[in-house]
NUMINU-238039 format. One line per 10 residues: number of its first residue (from 1); their letters; for each residue x, y, z of C-alpha. Coordinates in steps of 0.5 Angstrom, whole numbers. Each point is the difference from the previous one (the first is absolute). Layout:
BEGIN
NUM = a = X/Y/Z  ... .
***
This chain:
BEGIN
1 = xxxxxxxxxx = 28/33/-10  3/-1/7  0/7/1  -7/1/-1  -2/-5/4  4/0/6  -4/6/2  -6/-5/1  3/-7/2  6/4/4 .
11 = xxxxxxxxxx = -4/6/3  3/5/5  -7/3/2  -7/-3/-2  -7/4/1  -6/-5/1  -5/4/-3  -7/-2/2  3/-3/6  -6/-2/5 .
21 = xxxxxxxxxx = -2/0/7  -5/-6/-1  2/-7/2  0/-5/-6  0/6/-6  6/0/-5  2/6/2  1/-2/8  4/-7/-2  4/3/-5 .
31 = xxxxxxxxxx = 3/5/5  0/-6/5  4/-4/-4  5/5/-2  1/2/8  0/-8/1  5/-1/-5  5/5/4  1/4/-7  7/5/0 .
41 = xxxxxxxxxx = -3/6/-2  -5/5/1  -8/-2/1  -5/6/-1  -7/-2/0  -5/5/-4  -7/0/2  -5/6/-2  -3/0/7  4/-4/6 .
51 = xxxxxxxxxx = 6/3/3  3/-6/3  0/-7/-3  3/-6/3  4/5/5  4/3/-6  -2/8/-2  -5/0/-6  -1/6/-5  -6/2/-4 .
61 = xxxxxxxxxx = 4/-1/-7  7/-2/-2  1/8/-2  0/0/8  5/-4/1  6/4/2  6/-5/-2  2/-3/-7  -5/-6/-2  4/-5/-4 .
71 = xxxxxxxxxx = -7/-5/-1  -7/1/1  -5/-6/1  -7/3/-3  -5/-4/4  -6/6/-2  -7/-2/-4  2/0/-8  -4/7/-1  5/3/4 .
81 = xxxxxxxxxx = 7/-3/-2  1/5/-5  0/5/4  5/-3/6  4/-2/-7  1/8/-2  1/1/8  6/-5/0  2/3/-6  0/7/2 .
91 = xxxxxxxxxx = 4/-2/6  5/-4/-3  -2/-7/2  5/-5/-5  -4/-5/0  -8/-3/2  -3/-7/2  -7/1/-3  -4/-6/5  -6/3/-2 .
101 = xxxxxxxxxx = -5/-4/-5  -5/2/-5  4/2/-7  1/-4/-6  -2/-7/3  -7/3/0  -2/2/-6  1/7/-5  -1/5/6  6/-3/4 .
111 = xxxxxxxxxx = 4/0/-6  -1/7/-1  1/1/7  6/-4/0  3/4/-6  -1/7/3  3/-2/7  6/-3/-5  1/7/-4  1/3/7 .
121 = xxxxxxxxxx = 5/-5/2  4/1/-6  -1/8/0  4/0/7  5/-5/-2  -2/-5/6  -1/-7/-1  -6/-5/2  -2/-7/2  -7/-1/-1 .
131 = xxxxxxxxxx = -6/2/0  -4/-6/3  6/-4/4  2/-3/6  6/5/1  8/-2/1  5/-3/5  7/1/1  3/-5/6  8/3/-1 .
141 = xxxxxxxxxx = 2/2/7  1/7/-3  -7/1/-2  -5/-5/3  -6/3/-3  -7/-4/0  -4/5/-4  -6/-5/-1  -7/-1/4  2/-8/1 .
151 = xxxxxxxxxx = 0/-4/6  7/-3/-2  7/3/0  4/-5/-4  6/-2/3  7/3/-3  4/-4/-6  2/1/-7  -6/-1/-4  -3/6/-4 .
161 = xxxxxxxxxx = -8/-1/-1  -4/4/-5  -8/-1/0  -5/3/-4  -5/-3/5  0/2/7  -4/-6/3  5/-4/-3  5/4/3  -2/-1/7 .
171 = xxxxxxxxxx = -2/-7/-1  8/-1/-3  3/4/6  -4/-5/5  2/-7/-3  7/3/-1  1/1/7  -2/-7/2  5/-3/-5  5/5/3 .
181 = xxxxxxxxxx = 0/4/-6  3/7/0  -1/6/-4  4/6/-2  -5/5/-3  -7/-2/-2  -4/4/-5  -7/0/-1  -1/4/-6  -7/0/-1 .
191 = xxxxxxxxxx = -2/3/-7  6/2/-2  -2/6/-2  8/3/0  5/-5/3  -1/-7/-3  3/-7/1  4/2/-5  3/6/4  0/-5/6 .
201 = xxxxxxxxxx = 5/-5/-3  4/6/-3  1/2/7  1/-7/3  5/-1/-5  5/5/4  -3/-1/7  6/-4/4  -5/-2/5  -4/-5/-5 .
211 = xxxxxxxxxx = 3/-6/-3  -7/-3/-2  -6/3/-3  -7/-2/0  -6/2/-4  -7/-1/1  -3/3/-7  -8/1/-3  3/4/-6  6/3/-3 .
221 = xxxxxxxxxx = 0/7/-2  6/0/-5  2/-6/-2  6/2/-5  3/4/6  -1/-6/5  3/-5/-6  6/5/1  0/1/7  -1/-7/2 .
231 = xxxxxxxxxx = 5/-3/-4  6/4/3  -3/-1/7  -1/-7/-1  7/-2/-2  3/3/7  -6/-1/5  -6/-5/-1  -7/2/-1  -6/-4/1 .
241 = xxxxxxxxxx = -7/2/-2  -7/-2/1  -4/2/-6  -7/0/1  -5/0/-6  2/-7/-4  -8/-2/-2  -6/4/-3  -7/-2/0  1/1/-8 .
251 = xxxxxxxxxx = 5/0/-5  0/3/-7  -1/-3/-6  6/0/-4  2/-2/-7  6/-3/0  3/-6/4  5/5/3  -6/4/3  -4/-5/2 .
261 = xxxxxxxxxx = 6/-3/4  2/6/3  -3/0/7  -2/6/4  6/-1/4  6/-1/-5  2/6/-1  2/0/8  3/-6/-1  4/2/-5 .
271 = xxxxxxxxxx = 2/6/3  3/-3/6  3/-6/-4  4/6/-4  2/4/7  2/-6/4  -6/2/5  -2/-7/4  -8/-1/-1  -4/-3/5 .
281 = xxxxxxxxxx = -7/-2/0  -2/1/7  2/5/6  2/-8/4  5/-1/-6  2/7/1  3/-1/7  2/-7/-2  5/3/-4  2/6/4 .
291 = xxxxxxxxxx = 1/-4/6  5/-4/-4  3/6/-4  2/4/7  3/-6/3  3/-4/-5  5/1/-7  -3/-2/-7  2/-7/-2  6/0/-5 .
301 = xxxxxxxxxx = -4/-6/-4  -6/-4/-1  2/-6/4  -4/-2/7  1/-5/5  -6/-2/5  1/-3/6  -6/-3/4  -2/-4/5  -7/-2/-3 .
311 = xxxxxxxxxx = 0/-2/-7  -7/3/-2  3/7/1  6/-1/-3  -4/-2/-6  -4/6/0  6/4/0  3/-4/-6  -6/1/-4  -1/7/1 .
321 = xxxxxxxxxx = 8/1/-1  0/-4/-7  -6/4/-2  3/7/1  6/-2/-4  5/-2/5  4/-6/1  1/-6/4  6/-4/-1  2/-6/4 .
331 = xxxxxxxxxx = 4/0/7  8/-1/-3  3/-7/2  5/4/6  -7/2/2  -3/-6/1  6/-3/2  0/5/6  -7/-1/2  0/-7/0 .
341 = xxxxxxxxxx = 4/0/6  -4/4/4  -8/0/-2  -4/-6/0  0/-5/-6  -7/1/0  1/7/-3  -1/1/-7  7/3/-3  -2/3/-5 .
351 = xxxxxxxxxx = -3/7/-2  -5/2/4  5/-4/5  -6/-3/5  3/-2/7  -6/-3/2  -5/3/6  5/-2/6  5/6/-2  1/5/4 .
361 = xxxxxxxxxx = 5/5/1  6/-4/-1  -2/-3/-6  -2/7/-3  7/2/2  4/-5/-3  -3/0/-6  -1/7/-2  8/1/2  1/-5/-5 .
371 = xxxxxxxxxx = -5/2/-6  3/8/2  7/-3/-2  -2/-3/-7  1/4/-6  -5/-3/-3  -6/5/3  -1/8/0  -5/-1/5  -3/-4/6 .
381 = xxxxxxxxxx = -7/-1/2  0/-3/7  -8/-3/1  -2/-2/7  -7/-3/3  0/0/7  -2/-6/4  -2/0/7  6/-3/3  5/5/-4 .
391 = xxxxxxxxxx = 2/7/2  -1/5/-6  4/6/3  6/-6/1  -1/-2/-7  0/8/-2  7/1/4  3/-7/-4  -2/3/-6  3/6/1 .
401 = xxxxxxxxxx = 7/-3/3  0/-5/-7  -1/6/-4  5/4/4  5/5/-5  -4/-3/-6  0/5/-7  -6/-4/-3  -7/2/1  -4/-3/5 .
411 = xxxxxxxxxx = -8/0/1  -3/-4/4  -7/-3/2  -3/-2/6  -6/-4/-1  -6/-1/4  2/6/6  -4/6/-2  2/7/-1  3/1/8 .
421 = xxxxxxxxxx = 4/-6/0  7/1/5  3/-4/-5  -1/5/-6  1/6/4  7/-3/2  2/-1/-8  -3/7/-1  5/3/5  5/-4/-2 .
431 = xxxxxxxxxx = 0/3/-8  -4/-6/-3  -6/1/-2  -6/-6/2  -7/-2/-4  -5/-4/3  -1/-4/-7  5/-2/-5  -3/3/-6  1/7/2 .
441 = xxxxxxxxxx = 8/-1/2  1/-3/-7  -4/5/-4  4/6/4  6/-4/-2  -1/0/-7  -3/7/0  7/2/3  4/-4/-5  -4/3/-7 .
451 = xxxxxxxxxx = 2/7/4  7/-2/0  0/-2/-8  -4/6/-2  5/5/4  6/-4/-3  -2/0/-7  3/5/-5  -5/6/-1  1/-1/-7 .
461 = xxxxxxxxxx = -1/5/-6  -6/3/-5  3/-1/-6  -2/4/-6  -1/-4/-7  0/3/-7  -7/-1/-3  -4/2/-5  -4/5/4  -3/4/-7 .
471 = xxxxxxxxxx = -3/-6/-3  -4/-2/6  -2/7/1  -3/-1/-7  -4/-6/1  -2/3/7  -3/6/-3  -3/-4/-6  -3/-5/5  -3/7/4 .
481 = xxxxxxxxxx = -2/3/-6  -5/-6/-2  -3/0/7  2/-6/1  1/-4/8  6/-4/-2  6/-1/-5  0/-8/-1  3/-5/-5  5/2/-5 .
491 = xxxxxxxxxx = 0/8/3  1/-3/6  7/-5/-1  2/7/-4  0/4/6  4/-6/3  5/0/-5  1/7/0  3/0/8  4/-6/-2 .
501 = xxxxxxxxxx = -5/-5/3  1/-7/-4  -7/-2/-3  -2/-5/-5  -3/4/-7  -7/-1/-3  -2/-2/-7  -7/2/-2  -5/-5/-4  -7/2/-2 .
511 = xxxxxxxxxx = 0/-7/-4  2/-7/2  5/0/-6  2/7/3  1/-4/6  4/-6/-3  5/5/-4  1/4/7  1/-7/4  5/-2/-5 .
521 = xxxxxxxxxx = 4/7/0  0/-1/8  2/-7/1  -4/-6/2  -3/0/6  -3/6/0  -6/3/4  -6/3/-2  -4/6/3  -7/4/-2 .
531 = xxxxxxxxxx = 2/6/-2  -7/3/-2  -4/2/4  6/2/5  -2/-4/6  4/2/7  0/-7/3  1/-5/-7  1/-6/5  -6/1/3 .
541 = xxxxxxxxxx = -5/1/-6  3/-7/-3  4/5/-5  7/-3/0  3/-7/-3  6/-2/2  6/-5/-3  -3/0/-7  5/-5/-4  -3/-1/-7 .
551 = xxxxxxxxxx = -4/4/-6  -6/-4/2  0/2/7  1/7/-2  -6/-1/-4  -5/-3/5  3/5/5  -2/6/-4  -7/-3/-1  -1/-1/6 .
561 = xxxxxxxxxx = 2/6/3  -4/4/-5  -7/-5/2  1/2/7  0/7/-2  -6/0/-3  -3/-4/5  1/6/5  -3/5/-5  6/3/-3 .
571 = xxxxxxxxxx = -1/3/-7  4/3/-5  8/-2/-2  3/-6/4  7/-1/0  5/-3/4  7/2/3  6/-6/-1  6/-1/4  5/-5/0 .
581 = xxxxxxxxxx = -1/-4/7  6/1/5  2/-7/4  4/-2/4  0/5/6  -5/2/6  -6/5/-1  1/6/5  -5/6/0  3/8/0 .
591 = xxxxxxxxxx = -5/6/0  -1/7/4  -6/1/4  -2/7/3  -1/1/8  -3/6/2  4/2/5  7/-3/-3  -1/1/-7  3/-5/-5 .
601 = xxxxxxxxxx = 2/-7/2  4/-5/-4  -2/-7/1  3/-6/-2  -2/-8/1  -1/-6/-2  -5/1/-6  -3/-4/-5  -8/-1/1  0/-2/7 .
611 = xxxxxxxxxx = 3/6/2  -6/2/4  -1/-6/3  7/-1/2  2/7/3  6/-1/0  2/8/-1  4/5/3  0/8/-1  5/6/0 .
621 = xxxxxxxxxx = -1/7/0  3/4/-5  6/1/-1  2/-6/-1  8/-2/1  4/-5/-3  1/-4/7  -8/1/1  -1/-3/-6  4/-6/2 .
631 = xxxxxxxxxx = -3/0/7  -7/-1/-4  2/-6/-3  3/-3/6  -6/2/5  -5/-5/-4  -2/-6/3  1/-4/-7  8/3/0  2/-7/0 .
641 = xxxxxxxxxx = -4/-1/-7  4/6/-3  7/-3/3  0/-7/-2  -4/-4/3  1/-8/0  6/0/-5  -4/5/-4  5/6/-3  -1/7/4 .
651 = xxxxxxxxxx = -4/5/-5  5/7/-1  -3/4/6  4/6/-3  -4/0/-6  -6/0/5  3/6/4  2/4/-6  -7/-1/-2  -3/2/6 .
661 = xxxxxxxxxx = 4/7/-1  -1/1/-7  -8/0/3  1/5/5  3/5/-4  -6/-1/-5  -4/1/5  3/6/3  1/3/-7  -8/-1/-1 .
671 = xxxxxxxxxx = -5/1/5  -6/0/-4  -1/-8/1  -3/-2/6  2/-8/-1  4/-4/-4  0/-7/-1  6/-4/-3  -2/-7/1  3/-5/-2 .
681 = xxxxxxxxxx = 7/2/0  4/-7/-1  6/0/4  5/-5/-3  7/-2/2  3/3/-7  -2/8/2  0/1/-8  -7/-5/-1  -3/4/6 .
691 = xxxxxxxxxx = -5/4/-3  -7/3/2  -6/-4/-4  -6/6/2  -1/6/3  -5/5/1  0/7/2  -6/3/3  -1/8/1  -2/4/6 .
701 = xx = -7/2/-1  -2/8/-1 .
***
């Protein structure tokens, strides 16, 4: 990838095909930007009519250029792009950047046009960025290439930037300059007909000039390839991404809990979680994280100290830190003893450490130096609200002095000063990112901490279990032959058992007497469910009776269920399914839903009848490794319930993780299902007592 793309990002010569003499045109501005950046190579404007463009000799076609051409920037009408690309191939051009729009983004005719151009590119062994893109940038002094039509040449730095949107690329480069952030390479990939975000990640992986990668994405080309590449790259270079398209005007109808819980964007979240990519919701957050990662080390843990001269912002920071999973232990006794010698007695010697409004540079320097040496903390957040009487630059200088030599992560906040604050500029210039709101600093720090946890986590292995695949094939083939839309009840339980997933067996009864006999064999208490007619959502239909403890209760439950079915207008033979009631555990839910872009997604969460209300669930893309399965369990908001809450024994988390992996293998072996629901799966402290109680397998529609 490096050799293929160097011709584009490190060319020795560039032809601008469609260069123009008309002011304000893309063809003129692109040539102008290349010259203003002082490109270290040859520039060849190409124009059918003009002989000179911006004092440089122009050529009618790229074939007329007397020298070799590494890179061609193409800015001609869409109808002429194919012909120009053919000429580039004949010339021996190695790479093309097609800025021209009017391709797959405009519909079927554009898609056809794009395919034809791509065929030419591949025929001649070239590589292409675009079409419909903003251009490319390489700030390295050996290259100094700005082949874009924007107004901003980014500051040189060590951030690689990939964007699908040209307008977003221009905006982000503008804001980055204001924040004193520099880029190594910028790639506006447009429709990514040839070179995709995956290719760029692979290129940045080995780029010695890039330490951090930012991405603005609108869609994925090949999620499987992205998973492999991003997982490898993110362990060495942080990746921060904004992925647009979180919402939809309409949600598709789903037959299972799993399907209804899978929103439009869960596949993207699962993909980023599994690959270690830091996802942010907004471009503002992209910059928040970027300036922190480019200036500070990753925190070694989750413990944070907040030092402030204002109580309110300190509380806001505390709330945001705790909400995002960080910890705020109190100051150590030794630190408090040191601080009481120098700081006003009115201060709050806690965490957050509120030095009160009169505190200035001296107090910040003393307090931060003491906190820096306190081993209880991994990160420090100084928050300053400047009164009129205190010089904010002096406070910024003292913050830097107080933290001089620290290896802890430091994120500052100057609240109420504005983006053009000289104090904030001072901190950034001295390697401390600074924010105007404490919540932004807190969320950024939490994002960094979660990233550290991910990259330090073992990769895990995808296990393969010995299973009864032939038995499941027989059940599936018969159900398909019968024209059924789903597999439920005993056959669903049989599928689980065939794959080693513990499940409570059924016994069936067509009369109250048979139900009593079944309950006696199973052992009280029992659960009674409607068996015929088959109903997917039995609880919603009033078709489940739980905790039945006597023969009398069994007979009454049978009569009540039969009457309910009769009132629903169902006719024919009626029967029930009986199961031993499993108690003493926590109801969880497992399943699979199919994402149109990412394929099957495995789901785990808090289960039972309130699963769609609580929505405490998490998703992962296949295949699911053992560490990934354990991570699913730990990621729930309700994890404390599973881990032993208020003295309760923790459930057997390993049986949950293994069951999720067995489910992953089942999904991989049988691609005929669109949705799978195992709800509830009772997770018990004793793994031998954990079991699935109900399941359903919904077939893909033909």
